[in-house]
N, C-alpha and C positions, 0 to 999 in steps of 0.2 A: 871553889873547886875541890874537893876533899877527896882525898885517897880511902877507896875502903879496902885495900889490899894492893900488894906490889902489881896487881895486875889488870886492876877495873880504877876509875875513878868514878865522879858523878859531878855533870856539870848543870849546877842551879842557877837558875833565872827567877830569881825573887825567893819568896816562901811555898810558891806556889809548884813551879816545874822544875823535874829533877831529873835532866836526862842521864842514864847511867852509859857508860863506854869502857873500851877497852882500849889500851895504852898503844898495844901491839899492833891493833889494829890502825889504828892511828900514824903509828910508824911507818907501818906496809904503806898506809894510803899515800903518805907524803914521799914515802921510797918511787910508789908508781908513778907520782906524779912528776917527780922529779926526773924517771927515766924516759916519759914519753916526752918532755921538754927538751932534753938532751936529742932524742929520737927526731923532733920534731925538728931541733937546729940542724942534724946533721943532713936528711930531708932537703932542706933548704938551700945548703950550702955544699953538700956534693954534686957533679956532674958538669957539662960543659956550662950549661947554662945559670949554675949554682950561684949564691950570694956569697962573696968570702967574708969571712968572720969578722974583720976589720971593719966591713961595709954594712954590718949589723944596725948601727945606730941610725946609719941612714933610711932605715926602713921605716922608722916611725915617724920621720921627718920627711920622707918623698922625694929625697934628694939622688936617687938613686937613678943611674943612664937608664937610656929609655930600653935598651934592650934586658936589660936586668931586671928591670919594673915591669918587662911587658911577661918576661918568664914567671917574674913570681905572682904579678897578676892571674895570670892565664893559665899558667900551669900547674907549678911546685903549690901553688896556695890554695886554690880549690882543693885540689888533691890531696894534702894533707889534712884539709877539715872534713872533707866527708872521708876521711881515714879513720878521724877520731870519734867521727859521729856514729859510722858504721860502728868500729868494736865497739862503742860505749852502747849502743842499741841489741847487739848482738850480746854481749857480756851478760846485761839485766837481763833479757829474753833465755837466755839459758839457765841463768840465778832461778828465777822464777819457776821455770818448770821443773828444774830438778828437786826445788824444794817441795813442791805441791804433791810431786810424783814420788817423792821422796826414795829417788832413785837417782845416782851420778851419771847415769847412761841417757834418762829421757830427758836428753835436750830435745829442741826443734829439727836440729839436724837430722837425727836418728831416727825421727817418726817422718820425716818427707816434708817438713813444713817449708823449710826453703827449697826444696824442689817442686813442691808444690806451688809456691808464690811464683817462683821462675817461669814453670807450666802458663799460670794467670798472664803473667805480663805479658808471656810472647803470644798467647792466643787475643789477647788484648790489641800487641802492638800489630799485628802481622794479620790476623783472620776479621778484626774488628776495628781498624784504623780510624779513630777518629771518634768511634762511639763511646768509650770510656779514656779516662785517662790509667796509663800504667801503673801508675801506683795501686790506683783500684781494684786493676786486675790482679797483681800481685797480694794485694789482702784477699779477694776471693779467693782466689787459687791456695792460700794459707790456709783458711779457715775450712774449705772443702778438704783439704788433703788431713788436715786433724780431726776432721770429724768421720773422714774414714777409717783413721786409724784406731780411733775410739770405740766404732762398731764392730771394728772387725777383730778386739781382741777378746771381746764378751764381756769386759770387766771394765772396762774405762783405761785408766791409766795406773791402776795398781800394782800387775803383773808384769816385772822388768822382762820375763822372757817372752810374752805375747808381744809386749809393747816395743821391741827392739823387731821382730819377725814382721809386725804387720808394719812397721815403718819401713823395714828397708822392701817391702811389695808395693806400699804405697809410692815411696821415692823413686822405686824403678819403673814405675808404672808411668809418673808425671814426668820422669827423664824420658821416657820413651816418646810420650807426647810431644812433648817440646825438640823433641830430636825430628820428628816428621813433620812438625810446622816449621822447623827450619828449614832441612832440606827440599821436602815435597814439596810445599806452597810457596815457601820463599829461597830458591838455591842461589838467588842472585844476590843475597845479603846474609846468605851463610857467614860469610868470611867476617863480616861486621859484628854479626851477631854472638860467633863464636867466644868472642871474650866475655862476654858480659855474661854467655851461660855460664861459664868457669869461675865469673865472679872476677870483677877487673875495676880498678880504678884511673883506667887510662882516660883521657879527652875529659876529665871532671869539669863542671863548671859551676858558680856560685850559684845557680840554679841550684843544682842537682845538692849540694849543701844546704841552702835555705829550705829545699824538700827536708832533708833528714832533721835537721835541727830544729826545722816548727813541729816534725811527729813528735821530736823529743820535750820538747815542751808542751804539747798538747797529751801526750800520755806518761809522763814521769811524774805529775802531780798525781794523779788513779794509782799510780806504781805505791807514792809515798803514803798514799793514805790506806793502801792495801799490805804496805808490808810486813805491819804488825798483827795481823791474823796470819800473814802465811807463815811467818815463824813460828805462829802458835800451833799450825796446823800440822810443824813436823815434829810434833808430843804423840799424833796419833790421831785419831778423828773423835774416841771417845772422851779424850780429854779437854780438847780444843772444843768439841761440841758443849762439855761443862764449863769452859772459860767462855761460851758464848762467841767462838769464829765462826761458828755455822760454815764447817769443812767441807760441804757439799758447795756451796755459794762461793766459798773464796777459791777453792780449785779452780770453777768456772770461772771467775771474774781472773785469775791469775792465769790461765791458759787462754783467754780472750786477749791480755794486755801482751802477754807474750807472741802470740801471732803477729798481732799490731806492729811489736817491735821490730819480728822478724823480717814482714812485710814491708816495712819501711827503710829497712838497709837492704832486703833485695831490688827496690824500686830505683834505687842510686847507685847501687855497685853490682847488682847479682846476686845469686846465690854462694855466699864466699861461705865454705864449707867450715864446721867444726870450730869455731871461735866461740858459737855460743855452747858447744862442749867442753872445750878446756880451758875459757876464762872462768866459768866457774867454781873448777876444780883448784885449780890454781889458787883462786884468791882464798879459797877456804884452806888449803893445805899451807899456804904463806900466813893466814891471821891465826890459825888454829881455832877458830872461832865456831860456836854452834851457830844456826840460824842461814837464813839466804846470802848473808853476805851481799847485798844487793850492790851498795857501791863502790865496796872492791871488784866483784865482776865484773862491773860497767870500765873501771878504771884499767883492769886489765885486759879485759877484751880492747879497748884503745890501745892501750900498748903495744900490744900483738898485733895489729893489725897495721899500725904504723910500722911495725918493725919489719912483719912481713911486706909490706909495701917497696922499704928501702930495698931489701934482698932482691923484691922482682925488679927495681930499675936499675939496680947496678950488679947482678949478676953474670958471670962469665956462660952461666948455660941459658940456651936458646937465645932468642931475640925479644928481652922486653917481654918474658911470659908474664900469662896474669897471675894476679895477687891468689887467686882462687888455687892455683896450681901448689904454690907452697903450703898454705895453710890447709891444703886437702892433704898434703904427704905428712906434716907433722901432726895433724890433725890424726889421721889414720892410724899412726903410731900409737899415739896416746890413747886413740880408743881399744886398740888391742891389748895394750897394760890393764885400762880398765876391767874388759872383758875377763881378765885371766884373775885382777882381784875379785870381782865379784864373783866369778867361777870358784876360787879359793872357799871365800866367804861360804859359798852354796845357795846363793841368792840369786843364780841362772840356773 
């Protein structure tokens, strides 16, 4: 491993493979992992059914008492694993979308992918029960939403102002459809579904955890193969085309993978807002590196969702509000901040 500057280094595997990396990004990634681990420990330890810190070694040996073991295996454990996986999926989805759109506001949230996936899941679960799995409905809803936005802008994903306006319209239509299904078609189940539609990690099971992590295992290899081309597309279509990155095809596949990741998250936790928007921006500001920063965006998304869920579980405000309420509040403020920055730059 040889340093090429004070900020970059090259990892050499033999005489053929040389992988450049930045020390700052490595340090930021390590800090994000440590922060996520600390937040995970706090999630398991806090609360009336929490595991005391001195009992953590007993988790590995399975020597906890029945009540604590039940709480860990059925309550806090699955919830934590789903939170990390969902945050990871949303963070990477947002980074992919923002990179190919070359727009920090062009996340799946803003263009209505989450709302569309939620509408698809609600339609399949309530109007067509048993006909299709709910995750399939979420995927279809997400693709329909992004397709409508693409057509409505008239210029694809290139114009940020049109992208935001079209996305708001599609998200509003999707939300209206979801609310109609919930309140007009299934009123008796509306109270149960309301938390899901706001984004919730309550009552998660190991089945939910297996779903989101299986989706990640299937999608992330494709993301890794596409990452180099996605980074090149940030240089512009002419440059990336000259380098063989095929910008149109790369952009299409990046959007497809972004929608799939968002739909996977929605299928297990509902449409959790603004994690996909904020995580890539925070990761880029922390690393100060060009490119999509996919790994750091995923780690940031996982940390944000674990922290938001920790607050949701122990906040004195309300009675166990869904985690999506907290991410919506924080993300909405951050979106306003980004809009002001883009307006000052003259890109809106």
